[in-house]
Steps between C-alpha positions, in 0.01 A plus 500: 500500500839606611547162675398321185747699296781426747417131515477460119832685450683315774379161371618590155836603606545201738400271216766643263764498785417134576557408141809715464665334796441155370185401695338169437158350561483134568858461376427670159579839384192687377474602129622858440206602274254404779688691772526798281135496412384451857744757638401747228129451578561568856706804449253631262227448753705676759565799289135520392375473857751775611333721217155398622411328162171297500655239277799433726284461811263257307795303376647463844162386624504224238841388615387503860188297410723245332718487816199451718357222287846326464569512876145393591547194274842425657337524843271210407805272421726639772681210665676665792444793746741734318305465168179578682639808670660628181188441312278679743753791531502541120125491471469746785754742373388501140129516608582800714689681217215403261238659727707826535547520126119460448451802720778687295324418182188673617690818565675486161186446291530374150519804266224560244583405141533778253207519259 
């Protein structure tokens, strides 16, 4: 879970730094509200995982599942060796982190609702 917290926090900070230093994707600058929302989501997930919150681990698993599905689909349409290697690496890394977070969720256990 610590690795998940570090990864989420690092990705959130890198995303903000990328935008702050004028980063472009396919020649276009990303929209500020999208960058802030995505970075805020990652930073919240990182903080929540650091505090061992069930919702944060579950949210990070949702993001990892989306990454796995997207890069699996990109693998199907990969047109060169670099695209294949990147897609397989991302699916492997996200899948590994997903697996370890599943194990962490079992240790956290969802708390009982107050009656």
